[in-house]
mmCIF file as Biopython writes it, N, C-alpha, C and O atoms, coordinates in Angstrom:
data_model
#
loop_
_atom_site.group_PDB
_atom_site.id
_atom_site.type_symbol
_atom_site.label_atom_id
_atom_site.label_alt_id
_atom_site.label_comp_id
_atom_site.label_asym_id
_atom_site.label_entity_id
_atom_site.label_seq_id
_atom_site.pdbx_PDB_ins_code
_atom_site.Cartn_x
_atom_site.Cartn_y
_atom_site.Cartn_z
_atom_site.occupancy
_atom_site.B_iso_or_equiv
_atom_site.auth_seq_id
_atom_site.auth_asym_id
_atom_site.pdbx_PDB_model_num
ATOM 1   N N  . MET A ? 1  ? 14.838  19.630  8.477   1.0 0.0 1  A 1 
ATOM 2   C CA . MET A ? 1  ? 13.375  18.976  7.151   1.0 0.0 1  A 1 
ATOM 3   C C  . MET A ? 1  ? 12.437  17.816  8.280   1.0 0.0 1  A 1 
ATOM 4   O O  . MET A ? 1  ? 12.800  16.737  8.749   1.0 0.0 1  A 1 
ATOM 5   N N  . SER A ? 2  ? 11.335  18.456  8.420   1.0 0.0 2  A 1 
ATOM 6   C CA . SER A ? 2  ? 10.159  17.734  9.043   1.0 0.0 2  A 1 
ATOM 7   C C  . SER A ? 2  ? 9.967   16.134  8.833   1.0 0.0 2  A 1 
ATOM 8   O O  . SER A ? 2  ? 9.587   15.768  7.720   1.0 0.0 2  A 1 
ATOM 9   N N  . SER A ? 3  ? 10.175  15.296  9.699   1.0 0.0 3  A 1 
ATOM 10  C CA . SER A ? 3  ? 8.947   14.471  9.763   1.0 0.0 3  A 1 
ATOM 11  C C  . SER A ? 3  ? 8.614   13.791  8.449   1.0 0.0 3  A 1 
ATOM 12  O O  . SER A ? 3  ? 9.142   12.874  7.819   1.0 0.0 3  A 1 
ATOM 13  N N  . ASN A ? 4  ? 7.480   14.615  8.246   1.0 0.0 4  A 1 
ATOM 14  C CA . ASN A ? 4  ? 6.584   14.435  7.599   1.0 0.0 4  A 1 
ATOM 15  C C  . ASN A ? 4  ? 7.289   14.498  5.866   1.0 0.0 4  A 1 
ATOM 16  O O  . ASN A ? 4  ? 7.250   13.779  4.867   1.0 0.0 4  A 1 
ATOM 17  N N  . ASP A ? 5  ? 7.884   15.757  6.246   1.0 0.0 5  A 1 
ATOM 18  C CA . ASP A ? 5  ? 8.482   15.986  4.883   1.0 0.0 5  A 1 
ATOM 19  C C  . ASP A ? 5  ? 9.217   14.126  4.274   1.0 0.0 5  A 1 
ATOM 20  O O  . ASP A ? 5  ? 8.965   13.497  3.246   1.0 0.0 5  A 1 
ATOM 21  N N  . ASP A ? 6  ? 10.149  13.780  5.466   1.0 0.0 6  A 1 
ATOM 22  C CA . ASP A ? 6  ? 10.774  12.733  5.639   1.0 0.0 6  A 1 
ATOM 23  C C  . ASP A ? 6  ? 9.760   12.063  4.813   1.0 0.0 6  A 1 
ATOM 24  O O  . ASP A ? 6  ? 9.710   12.461  3.649   1.0 0.0 6  A 1 
ATOM 25  N N  . LEU A ? 7  ? 8.890   11.078  5.175   1.0 0.0 7  A 1 
ATOM 26  C CA . LEU A ? 7  ? 7.580   10.374  5.918   1.0 0.0 7  A 1 
ATOM 27  C C  . LEU A ? 7  ? 7.280   10.573  3.762   1.0 0.0 7  A 1 
ATOM 28  O O  . LEU A ? 7  ? 7.324   9.591   3.021   1.0 0.0 7  A 1 
ATOM 29  N N  . ALA A ? 8  ? 6.975   12.225  3.177   1.0 0.0 8  A 1 
ATOM 30  C CA . ALA A ? 8  ? 6.977   11.680  2.095   1.0 0.0 8  A 1 
ATOM 31  C C  . ALA A ? 8  ? 7.693   11.902  1.008   1.0 0.0 8  A 1 
ATOM 32  O O  . ALA A ? 8  ? 7.174   12.249  -0.053  1.0 0.0 8  A 1 
ATOM 33  N N  . THR A ? 9  ? 9.188   11.690  1.197   1.0 0.0 9  A 1 
ATOM 34  C CA . THR A ? 9  ? 9.641   11.797  0.408   1.0 0.0 9  A 1 
ATOM 35  C C  . THR A ? 9  ? 9.990   10.308  0.010   1.0 0.0 9  A 1 
ATOM 36  O O  . THR A ? 9  ? 10.038  9.877   -1.142  1.0 0.0 9  A 1 
ATOM 37  N N  . ARG A ? 10 ? 10.269  9.472   1.388   1.0 0.0 10 A 1 
ATOM 38  C CA . ARG A ? 10 ? 9.916   8.204   1.366   1.0 0.0 10 A 1 
ATOM 39  C C  . ARG A ? 10 ? 8.732   8.165   0.313   1.0 0.0 10 A 1 
ATOM 40  O O  . ARG A ? 10 ? 9.206   8.122   -0.822  1.0 0.0 10 A 1 
ATOM 41  N N  . ALA A ? 11 ? 8.306   8.165   0.315   1.0 0.0 11 A 1 
ATOM 42  C CA . ALA A ? 11 ? 6.580   7.573   -0.119  1.0 0.0 11 A 1 
ATOM 43  C C  . ALA A ? 11 ? 7.426   7.978   -1.584  1.0 0.0 11 A 1 
ATOM 44  O O  . ALA A ? 11 ? 8.291   7.178   -1.941  1.0 0.0 11 A 1 
ATOM 45  N N  . LYS A ? 12 ? 7.205   9.098   -2.355  1.0 0.0 12 A 1 
ATOM 46  C CA . LYS A ? 12 ? 7.147   9.145   -3.244  1.0 0.0 12 A 1 
ATOM 47  C C  . LYS A ? 12 ? 8.582   8.441   -3.825  1.0 0.0 12 A 1 
ATOM 48  O O  . LYS A ? 12 ? 8.626   8.625   -5.042  1.0 0.0 12 A 1 
ATOM 49  N N  . THR A ? 13 ? 9.585   7.808   -3.412  1.0 0.0 13 A 1 
ATOM 50  C CA . THR A ? 13 ? 10.909  7.393   -3.466  1.0 0.0 13 A 1 
ATOM 51  C C  . THR A ? 13 ? 10.157  5.558   -4.197  1.0 0.0 13 A 1 
ATOM 52  O O  . THR A ? 13 ? 10.268  4.932   -5.251  1.0 0.0 13 A 1 
ATOM 53  N N  . GLU A ? 14 ? 9.482   5.373   -2.960  1.0 0.0 14 A 1 
ATOM 54  C CA . GLU A ? 14 ? 8.874   4.366   -3.418  1.0 0.0 14 A 1 
ATOM 55  C C  . GLU A ? 14 ? 7.936   3.905   -4.074  1.0 0.0 14 A 1 
ATOM 56  O O  . GLU A ? 14 ? 7.879   2.773   -4.556  1.0 0.0 14 A 1 
ATOM 57  N N  . ILE A ? 15 ? 7.052   4.840   -4.144  1.0 0.0 15 A 1 
ATOM 58  C CA . ILE A ? 15 ? 5.750   4.715   -5.325  1.0 0.0 15 A 1 
ATOM 59  C C  . ILE A ? 15 ? 6.543   4.189   -6.924  1.0 0.0 15 A 1 
ATOM 60  O O  . ILE A ? 15 ? 6.492   3.187   -7.637  1.0 0.0 15 A 1 
ATOM 61  N N  . SER A ? 16 ? 7.469   5.908   -6.953  1.0 0.0 16 A 1 
ATOM 62  C CA . SER A ? 16 ? 8.211   6.007   -8.398  1.0 0.0 16 A 1 
ATOM 63  C C  . SER A ? 16 ? 8.611   4.504   -8.420  1.0 0.0 16 A 1 
ATOM 64  O O  . SER A ? 16 ? 8.387   3.767   -9.380  1.0 0.0 16 A 1 
ATOM 65  N N  . GLY A ? 17 ? 9.499   3.951   -6.752  1.0 0.0 17 A 1 
ATOM 66  C CA . GLY A ? 17 ? 10.473  2.792   -7.528  1.0 0.0 17 A 1 
ATOM 67  C C  . GLY A ? 17 ? 9.657   1.188   -7.853  1.0 0.0 17 A 1 
ATOM 68  O O  . GLY A ? 17 ? 9.967   0.234   -8.566  1.0 0.0 17 A 1 
ATOM 69  N N  . MET A ? 18 ? 8.746   1.406   -7.141  1.0 0.0 18 A 1 
ATOM 70  C CA . MET A ? 18 ? 7.714   0.878   -8.156  1.0 0.0 18 A 1 
ATOM 71  C C  . MET A ? 18 ? 6.774   0.959   -8.899  1.0 0.0 18 A 1 
ATOM 72  O O  . MET A ? 18 ? 5.891   0.102   -8.867  1.0 0.0 18 A 1 
ATOM 73  N N  . ALA A ? 19 ? 6.732   2.029   -9.767  1.0 0.0 19 A 1 
ATOM 74  C CA . ALA A ? 19 ? 6.105   2.012   -10.995 1.0 0.0 19 A 1 
ATOM 75  C C  . ALA A ? 19 ? 7.139   1.781   -12.290 1.0 0.0 19 A 1 
ATOM 76  O O  . ALA A ? 19 ? 6.875   1.694   -13.489 1.0 0.0 19 A 1 
ATOM 77  N N  . ARG A ? 20 ? 8.356   1.719   -11.622 1.0 0.0 20 A 1 
ATOM 78  C CA . ARG A ? 20 ? 9.392   1.557   -12.473 1.0 0.0 20 A 1 
ATOM 79  C C  . ARG A ? 20 ? 10.363  -0.236  -12.663 1.0 0.0 20 A 1 
ATOM 80  O O  . ARG A ? 20 ? 10.483  -1.091  -13.540 1.0 0.0 20 A 1 
ATOM 81  N N  . GLN A ? 21 ? 10.698  -0.081  -11.684 1.0 0.0 21 A 1 
ATOM 82  C CA . GLN A ? 21 ? 9.976   -1.611  -12.017 1.0 0.0 21 A 1 
ATOM 83  C C  . GLN A ? 21 ? 9.483   -2.518  -11.215 1.0 0.0 21 A 1 
ATOM 84  O O  . GLN A ? 21 ? 9.941   -3.524  -10.673 1.0 0.0 21 A 1 
ATOM 85  N N  . GLY A ? 22 ? 8.247   -1.871  -11.237 1.0 0.0 22 A 1 
ATOM 86  C CA . GLY A ? 22 ? 7.032   -3.323  -11.506 1.0 0.0 22 A 1 
ATOM 87  C C  . GLY A ? 22 ? 7.418   -4.692  -10.513 1.0 0.0 22 A 1 
ATOM 88  O O  . GLY A ? 22 ? 8.048   -4.288  -9.536  1.0 0.0 22 A 1 
ATOM 89  N N  . MET A ? 23 ? 7.267   -5.852  -10.488 1.0 0.0 23 A 1 
ATOM 90  C CA . MET A ? 23 ? 7.322   -6.941  -9.325  1.0 0.0 23 A 1 
ATOM 91  C C  . MET A ? 23 ? 8.091   -7.078  -9.480  1.0 0.0 23 A 1 
ATOM 92  O O  . MET A ? 23 ? 8.078   -8.245  -9.090  1.0 0.0 23 A 1 
ATOM 93  N N  . ASP A ? 24 ? 9.508   -6.862  -9.920  1.0 0.0 24 A 1 
ATOM 94  C CA . ASP A ? 24 ? 10.676  -6.263  -9.425  1.0 0.0 24 A 1 
ATOM 95  C C  . ASP A ? 24 ? 11.110  -5.834  -8.027  1.0 0.0 24 A 1 
ATOM 96  O O  . ASP A ? 24 ? 11.620  -6.513  -7.136  1.0 0.0 24 A 1 
ATOM 97  N N  . HIS A ? 25 ? 10.814  -4.661  -8.050  1.0 0.0 25 A 1 
ATOM 98  C CA . HIS A ? 25 ? 9.872   -3.980  -6.574  1.0 0.0 25 A 1 
ATOM 99  C C  . HIS A ? 25 ? 10.125  -4.872  -5.315  1.0 0.0 25 A 1 
ATOM 100 O O  . HIS A ? 25 ? 9.698   -6.023  -5.223  1.0 0.0 25 A 1 
ATOM 101 N N  . PRO A ? 26 ? 10.659  -4.410  -4.616  1.0 0.0 26 A 1 
ATOM 102 C CA . PRO A ? 26 ? 10.590  -5.268  -3.032  1.0 0.0 26 A 1 
ATOM 103 C C  . PRO A ? 26 ? 9.364   -5.137  -2.013  1.0 0.0 26 A 1 
ATOM 104 O O  . PRO A ? 26 ? 9.013   -5.744  -1.001  1.0 0.0 26 A 1 
ATOM 105 N N  . SER A ? 27 ? 8.848   -3.994  -2.802  1.0 0.0 27 A 1 
ATOM 106 C CA . SER A ? 27 ? 7.283   -3.931  -1.687  1.0 0.0 27 A 1 
ATOM 107 C C  . SER A ? 27 ? 6.290   -3.830  -2.827  1.0 0.0 27 A 1 
ATOM 108 O O  . SER A ? 27 ? 5.132   -3.462  -2.627  1.0 0.0 27 A 1 
ATOM 109 N N  . THR A ? 28 ? 6.815   -4.206  -4.192  1.0 0.0 28 A 1 
ATOM 110 C CA . THR A ? 28 ? 5.071   -4.780  -5.144  1.0 0.0 28 A 1 
ATOM 111 C C  . THR A ? 28 ? 4.461   -5.246  -4.856  1.0 0.0 28 A 1 
ATOM 112 O O  . THR A ? 28 ? 3.261   -4.971  -4.843  1.0 0.0 28 A 1 
ATOM 113 N N  . LYS A ? 29 ? 5.100   -6.393  -4.398  1.0 0.0 29 A 1 
ATOM 114 C CA . LYS A ? 29 ? 4.093   -7.808  -3.783  1.0 0.0 29 A 1 
ATOM 115 C C  . LYS A ? 29 ? 3.709   -8.087  -2.554  1.0 0.0 29 A 1 
ATOM 116 O O  . LYS A ? 29 ? 3.023   -9.108  -2.489  1.0 0.0 29 A 1 
ATOM 117 N N  . PRO A ? 30 ? 3.963   -7.384  -1.258  1.0 0.0 30 A 1 
ATOM 118 C CA . PRO A ? 30 ? 3.910   -7.217  -0.033  1.0 0.0 30 A 1 
ATOM 119 C C  . PRO A ? 30 ? 2.292   -6.418  -0.296  1.0 0.0 30 A 1 
ATOM 120 O O  . PRO A ? 30 ? 1.276   -6.992  0.095   1.0 0.0 30 A 1 
ATOM 121 N N  . VAL A ? 31 ? 2.228   -5.215  -0.912  1.0 0.0 31 A 1 
ATOM 122 C CA . VAL A ? 31 ? 1.257   -4.110  -1.366  1.0 0.0 31 A 1 
ATOM 123 C C  . VAL A ? 31 ? 0.240   -4.785  -2.531  1.0 0.0 31 A 1 
ATOM 124 O O  . VAL A ? 31 ? -0.790  -4.194  -2.852  1.0 0.0 31 A 1 
ATOM 125 N N  . LEU A ? 32 ? 0.530   -5.773  -2.993  1.0 0.0 32 A 1 
ATOM 126 C CA . LEU A ? 32 ? -0.280  -6.617  -4.019  1.0 0.0 32 A 1 
ATOM 127 C C  . LEU A ? 32 ? -1.165  -7.468  -3.218  1.0 0.0 32 A 1 
ATOM 128 O O  . LEU A ? 32 ? -2.333  -7.622  -3.574  1.0 0.0 32 A 1 
ATOM 129 N N  . VAL A ? 33 ? -0.645  -8.106  -2.029  1.0 0.0 33 A 1 
ATOM 130 C CA . VAL A ? 33 ? -0.881  -8.944  -0.945  1.0 0.0 33 A 1 
ATOM 131 C C  . VAL A ? 33 ? -2.167  -8.480  -0.350  1.0 0.0 33 A 1 
ATOM 132 O O  . VAL A ? 33 ? -3.319  -8.908  -0.411  1.0 0.0 33 A 1 
ATOM 133 N N  . GLY A ? 34 ? -1.584  -7.436  0.262   1.0 0.0 34 A 1 
ATOM 134 C CA . GLY A ? 34 ? -2.064  -6.840  1.432   1.0 0.0 34 A 1 
ATOM 135 C C  . GLY A ? 34 ? -3.735  -5.868  0.638   1.0 0.0 34 A 1 
ATOM 136 O O  . GLY A ? 34 ? -4.687  -5.597  1.369   1.0 0.0 34 A 1 
ATOM 137 N N  . ALA A ? 35 ? -3.728  -5.471  -1.038  1.0 0.0 35 A 1 
ATOM 138 C CA . ALA A ? 35 ? -4.945  -4.970  -1.089  1.0 0.0 35 A 1 
ATOM 139 C C  . ALA A ? 35 ? -5.598  -6.235  -1.593  1.0 0.0 35 A 1 
ATOM 140 O O  . ALA A ? 35 ? -6.682  -6.159  -2.170  1.0 0.0 35 A 1 
ATOM 141 N N  . GLY A ? 36 ? -4.940  -7.499  -1.388  1.0 0.0 36 A 1 
ATOM 142 C CA . GLY A ? 36 ? -5.624  -8.512  -1.509  1.0 0.0 36 A 1 
ATOM 143 C C  . GLY A ? 36 ? -6.593  -9.360  -1.127  1.0 0.0 36 A 1 
ATOM 144 O O  . GLY A ? 36 ? -7.449  -10.104 -1.606  1.0 0.0 36 A 1 
ATOM 145 N N  . ILE A ? 37 ? -6.017  -8.863  0.255   1.0 0.0 37 A 1 
ATOM 146 C CA . ILE A ? 37 ? -6.504  -9.126  1.676   1.0 0.0 37 A 1 
ATOM 147 C C  . ILE A ? 37 ? -7.810  -7.964  2.020   1.0 0.0 37 A 1 
ATOM 148 O O  . ILE A ? 37 ? -8.893  -8.196  2.556   1.0 0.0 37 A 1 
ATOM 149 N N  . GLY A ? 38 ? -7.404  -6.996  1.634   1.0 0.0 38 A 1 
ATOM 150 C CA . GLY A ? 38 ? -8.537  -6.152  1.930   1.0 0.0 38 A 1 
ATOM 151 C C  . GLY A ? 38 ? -9.710  -6.260  1.527   1.0 0.0 38 A 1 
ATOM 152 O O  . GLY A ? 38 ? -10.791 -6.253  2.116   1.0 0.0 38 A 1 
ATOM 153 N N  . ALA A ? 39 ? -9.254  -6.417  -0.127  1.0 0.0 39 A 1 
ATOM 154 C CA . ALA A ? 39 ? -10.640 -6.993  -1.085  1.0 0.0 39 A 1 
ATOM 155 C C  . ALA A ? 39 ? -11.247 -8.012  -0.550  1.0 0.0 39 A 1 
ATOM 156 O O  . ALA A ? 39 ? -12.448 -8.190  -0.751  1.0 0.0 39 A 1 
ATOM 157 N N  . VAL A ? 40 ? -10.510 -8.841  0.215   1.0 0.0 40 A 1 
ATOM 158 C CA . VAL A ? 40 ? -11.502 -10.560 1.123   1.0 0.0 40 A 1 
ATOM 159 C C  . VAL A ? 40 ? -12.399 -9.627  1.405   1.0 0.0 40 A 1 
ATOM 160 O O  . VAL A ? 40 ? -13.492 -9.355  0.909   1.0 0.0 40 A 1 
ATOM 161 N N  . ALA A ? 41 ? -11.454 -8.939  2.729   1.0 0.0 41 A 1 
ATOM 162 C CA . ALA A ? 41 ? -12.286 -7.864  4.203   1.0 0.0 41 A 1 
ATOM 163 C C  . ALA A ? 41 ? -13.550 -6.731  3.455   1.0 0.0 41 A 1 
ATOM 164 O O  . ALA A ? 41 ? -14.336 -6.129  4.186   1.0 0.0 41 A 1 
ATOM 165 N N  . GLY A ? 42 ? -13.572 -6.605  2.210   1.0 0.0 42 A 1 
ATOM 166 C CA . GLY A ? 42 ? -14.400 -5.906  1.619   1.0 0.0 42 A 1 
ATOM 167 C C  . GLY A ? 42 ? -15.647 -6.487  1.269   1.0 0.0 42 A 1 
ATOM 168 O O  . GLY A ? 42 ? -16.748 -5.974  1.467   1.0 0.0 42 A 1 
ATOM 169 N N  . ALA A ? 43 ? -15.429 -7.535  0.762   1.0 0.0 43 A 1 
ATOM 170 C CA . ALA A ? 43 ? -16.390 -8.614  0.483   1.0 0.0 43 A 1 
ATOM 171 C C  . ALA A ? 43 ? -17.026 -9.159  0.960   1.0 0.0 43 A 1 
ATOM 172 O O  . ALA A ? 43 ? -18.139 -9.490  0.553   1.0 0.0 43 A 1 
ATOM 173 N N  . LEU A ? 44 ? -16.330 -9.538  2.383   1.0 0.0 44 A 1 
ATOM 174 C CA . LEU A ? 44 ? -17.530 -10.605 3.759   1.0 0.0 44 A 1 
ATOM 175 C C  . LEU A ? 44 ? -17.798 -9.345  4.346   1.0 0.0 44 A 1 
ATOM 176 O O  . LEU A ? 44 ? -18.890 -9.482  4.896   1.0 0.0 44 A 1 
ATOM 177 N N  . LEU A ? 45 ? -17.331 -8.031  4.549   1.0 0.0 45 A 1 
ATOM 178 C CA . LEU A ? 45 ? -17.804 -6.981  5.693   1.0 0.0 45 A 1 
ATOM 179 C C  . LEU A ? 45 ? -19.110 -6.340  4.798   1.0 0.0 45 A 1 
ATOM 180 O O  . LEU A ? 45 ? -19.269 -6.235  3.582   1.0 0.0 45 A 1 
ATOM 181 N N  . PRO A ? 46 ? -20.084 -5.911  6.105   1.0 0.0 46 A 1 
ATOM 182 C CA . PRO A ? 46 ? -21.198 -6.041  5.051   1.0 0.0 46 A 1 
ATOM 183 C C  . PRO A ? 46 ? -21.113 -3.776  5.155   1.0 0.0 46 A 1 
ATOM 184 O O  . PRO A ? 46 ? -21.848 -2.909  4.683   1.0 0.0 46 A 1 
ATOM 185 N N  . VAL A ? 47 ? -20.006 -3.728  5.896   1.0 0.0 47 A 1 
ATOM 186 C CA . VAL A ? 47 ? -19.476 -2.459  5.839   1.0 0.0 47 A 1 
ATOM 187 C C  . VAL A ? 47 ? -18.807 -1.543  5.169   1.0 0.0 47 A 1 
ATOM 188 O O  . VAL A ? 47 ? -18.924 -0.318  5.224   1.0 0.0 47 A 1 
ATOM 189 N N  . VAL A ? 48 ? -18.010 -2.274  4.452   1.0 0.0 48 A 1 
ATOM 190 C CA . VAL A ? 48 ? -17.062 -2.028  3.552   1.0 0.0 48 A 1 
ATOM 191 C C  . VAL A ? 48 ? -17.155 -2.440  1.938   1.0 0.0 48 A 1 
ATOM 192 O O  . VAL A ? 48 ? -17.099 -3.659  1.775   1.0 0.0 48 A 1 
ATOM 193 N N  . SER A ? 49 ? -17.230 -1.993  1.237   1.0 0.0 49 A 1 
ATOM 194 C CA . SER A ? 49 ? -16.975 -2.528  -0.232  1.0 0.0 49 A 1 
ATOM 195 C C  . SER A ? 49 ? -16.094 -2.392  -0.614  1.0 0.0 49 A 1 
ATOM 196 O O  . SER A ? 49 ? -15.243 -1.550  -0.327  1.0 0.0 49 A 1 
ATOM 197 N N  . LEU A ? 50 ? -16.085 -3.584  -1.724  1.0 0.0 50 A 1 
ATOM 198 C CA . LEU A ? 50 ? -14.857 -4.371  -2.039  1.0 0.0 50 A 1 
ATOM 199 C C  . LEU A ? 50 ? -13.693 -3.751  -2.310  1.0 0.0 50 A 1 
ATOM 200 O O  . LEU A ? 50 ? -12.620 -4.091  -1.813  1.0 0.0 50 A 1 
ATOM 201 N N  . PRO A ? 51 ? -13.961 -2.080  -3.734  1.0 0.0 51 A 1 
ATOM 202 C CA . PRO A ? 51 ? -13.017 -1.389  -3.527  1.0 0.0 51 A 1 
ATOM 203 C C  . PRO A ? 51 ? -12.408 -0.265  -2.438  1.0 0.0 51 A 1 
ATOM 204 O O  . PRO A ? 51 ? -11.246 -0.055  -2.089  1.0 0.0 51 A 1 
ATOM 205 N N  . ALA A ? 52 ? -13.673 0.372   -2.043  1.0 0.0 52 A 1 
ATOM 206 C CA . ALA A ? 52 ? -12.767 0.311   -0.370  1.0 0.0 52 A 1 
ATOM 207 C C  . ALA A ? 52 ? -11.354 -0.340  0.308   1.0 0.0 52 A 1 
ATOM 208 O O  . ALA A ? 52 ? -10.210 -0.003  0.613   1.0 0.0 52 A 1 
ATOM 209 N N  . GLY A ? 53 ? -12.348 -1.634  0.326   1.0 0.0 53 A 1 
ATOM 210 C CA . GLY A ? 53 ? -11.430 -3.033  1.330   1.0 0.0 53 A 1 
ATOM 211 C C  . GLY A ? 53 ? -9.953  -2.683  0.636   1.0 0.0 53 A 1 
ATOM 212 O O  . GLY A ? 53 ? -9.002  -2.190  1.243   1.0 0.0 53 A 1 
ATOM 213 N N  . LEU A ? 54 ? -9.971  -2.971  -0.468  1.0 0.0 54 A 1 
ATOM 214 C CA . LEU A ? 54 ? -8.941  -2.974  -1.670  1.0 0.0 54 A 1 
ATOM 215 C C  . LEU A ? 54 ? -7.782  -2.174  -1.377  1.0 0.0 54 A 1 
ATOM 216 O O  . LEU A ? 54 ? -6.646  -2.561  -1.102  1.0 0.0 54 A 1 
ATOM 217 N N  . LEU A ? 55 ? -8.491  -0.326  -1.534  1.0 0.0 55 A 1 
ATOM 218 C CA . LEU A ? 55 ? -7.514  0.505   -1.214  1.0 0.0 55 A 1 
ATOM 219 C C  . LEU A ? 55 ? -7.286  0.735   0.076   1.0 0.0 55 A 1 
ATOM 220 O O  . LEU A ? 55 ? -6.317  1.472   0.260   1.0 0.0 55 A 1 
ATOM 221 N N  . ILE A ? 56 ? -7.730  0.437   0.854   1.0 0.0 56 A 1 
ATOM 222 C CA . ILE A ? 56 ? -7.330  0.392   2.632   1.0 0.0 56 A 1 
ATOM 223 C C  . ILE A ? 56 ? -6.142  -0.445  2.767   1.0 0.0 56 A 1 
ATOM 224 O O  . ILE A ? 56 ? -5.152  0.114   3.240   1.0 0.0 56 A 1 
ATOM 225 N N  . GLY A ? 57 ? -6.037  -1.778  2.418   1.0 0.0 57 A 1 
ATOM 226 C CA . GLY A ? 57 ? -5.467  -2.860  2.167   1.0 0.0 57 A 1 
ATOM 227 C C  . GLY A ? 57 ? -4.185  -2.958  1.225   1.0 0.0 57 A 1 
ATOM 228 O O  . GLY A ? 57 ? -3.263  -3.773  1.242   1.0 0.0 57 A 1 
ATOM 229 N N  . ALA A ? 58 ? -4.342  -2.248  0.689   1.0 0.0 58 A 1 
ATOM 230 C CA . ALA A ? 58 ? -2.742  -1.478  0.120   1.0 0.0 58 A 1 
ATOM 231 C C  . ALA A ? 58 ? -2.451  -0.627  0.279   1.0 0.0 58 A 1 
ATOM 232 O O  . ALA A ? 58 ? -1.661  -0.134  -0.526  1.0 0.0 58 A 1 
ATOM 233 N N  . GLY A ? 59 ? -2.972  0.280   1.651   1.0 0.0 59 A 1 
ATOM 234 C CA . GLY A ? 59 ? -2.858  1.511   1.719   1.0 0.0 59 A 1 
ATOM 235 C C  . GLY A ? 59 ? -1.765  1.496   3.444   1.0 0.0 59 A 1 
ATOM 236 O O  . GLY A ? 59 ? -0.824  2.251   3.687   1.0 0.0 59 A 1 
ATOM 237 N N  . ILE A ? 60 ? -2.374  0.291   4.446   1.0 0.0 60 A 1 
ATOM 238 C CA . ILE A ? 60 ? -1.738  -0.273  5.054   1.0 0.0 60 A 1 
ATOM 239 C C  . ILE A ? 60 ? -0.353  -0.772  4.792   1.0 0.0 60 A 1 
ATOM 240 O O  . ILE A ? 60 ? 0.712   -0.284  5.169   1.0 0.0 60 A 1 
ATOM 241 N N  . ALA A ? 61 ? -0.609  -1.994  3.966   1.0 0.0 61 A 1 
ATOM 242 C CA . ALA A ? 61 ? 0.721   -3.047  3.155   1.0 0.0 61 A 1 
ATOM 243 C C  . ALA A ? 61 ? 1.711   -1.518  2.916   1.0 0.0 61 A 1 
ATOM 244 O O  . ALA A ? 61 ? 2.856   -1.438  3.363   1.0 0.0 61 A 1 
ATOM 245 N N  . PHE A ? 62 ? 0.997   -0.311  2.099   1.0 0.0 62 A 1 
ATOM 246 C CA . PHE A ? 62 ? 2.743   0.251   1.751   1.0 0.0 62 A 1 
ATOM 247 C C  . PHE A ? 62 ? 2.974   1.200   2.881   1.0 0.0 62 A 1 
ATOM 248 O O  . PHE A ? 62 ? 4.180   1.373   3.057   1.0 0.0 62 A 1 
ATOM 249 N N  . TRP A ? 63 ? 2.009   2.056   3.930   1.0 0.0 63 A 1 
ATOM 250 C CA . TRP A ? 63 ? 2.501   2.540   4.768   1.0 0.0 63 A 1 
ATOM 251 C C  . TRP A ? 63 ? 3.463   1.622   6.136   1.0 0.0 63 A 1 
ATOM 252 O O  . TRP A ? 63 ? 4.045   2.181   7.065   1.0 0.0 63 A 1 
ATOM 253 N N  . GLN A ? 64 ? 3.387   -0.034  5.867   1.0 0.0 64 A 1 
ATOM 254 C CA . GLN A ? 64 ? 4.094   -0.467  6.509   1.0 0.0 64 A 1 
ATOM 255 C C  . GLN A ? 64 ? 5.758   -0.523  6.375   1.0 0.0 64 A 1 
ATOM 256 O O  . GLN A ? 64 ? 6.630   -0.542  7.243   1.0 0.0 64 A 1 
ATOM 257 N N  . ARG A ? 65 ? 5.840   -0.544  4.576   1.0 0.0 65 A 1 
ATOM 258 C CA . ARG A ? 65 ? 6.716   -0.808  4.144   1.0 0.0 65 A 1 
ATOM 259 C C  . ARG A ? 65 ? 7.288   0.649   4.322   1.0 0.0 65 A 1 
ATOM 260 O O  . ARG A ? 65 ? 8.329   0.620   4.979   1.0 0.0 65 A 1 
ATOM 261 N N  . ILE A ? 66 ? 7.007   1.597   4.028   1.0 0.0 66 A 1 
ATOM 262 C CA . ILE A ? 66 ? 7.766   2.867   3.966   1.0 0.0 66 A 1 
ATOM 263 C C  . ILE A ? 66 ? 8.030   3.857   6.119   1.0 0.0 66 A 1 
ATOM 264 O O  . ILE A ? 66 ? 8.648   4.871   6.441   1.0 0.0 66 A 1 
ATOM 265 N N  . LYS A ? 67 ? 7.308   2.978   6.860   1.0 0.0 67 A 1 
ATOM 266 C CA . LYS A ? 67 ? 7.297   3.879   8.076   1.0 0.0 67 A 1 
ATOM 267 C C  . LYS A ? 67 ? 8.767   3.839   8.522   1.0 0.0 67 A 1 
ATOM 268 O O  . LYS A ? 67 ? 9.353   4.814   8.993   1.0 0.0 67 A 1 
ATOM 269 N N  . ASN A ? 68 ? 9.253   2.754   8.353   1.0 0.0 68 A 1 
ATOM 270 C CA . ASN A ? 68 ? 10.252  2.588   9.098   1.0 0.0 68 A 1 
ATOM 271 C C  . ASN A ? 68 ? 10.973  4.040   9.327   1.0 0.0 68 A 1 
ATOM 272 O O  . ASN A ? 68 ? 11.980  4.125   10.029  1.0 0.0 68 A 1 
#
């Protein structure tokens, strides 16, 4: 199994766990905090919109959770 398959499997497992457990899942809060930070950055920076900042922030936080 390649590392990409492993990463995809971890991402799928993490997302389904977050969907099932909601706020009780250990990754939900860090990803939401990342989304909030990204949204603020998107609102403050003229080159990034608020929705783009939100998605980028959530993506970075999610990546930090699954990359190990």
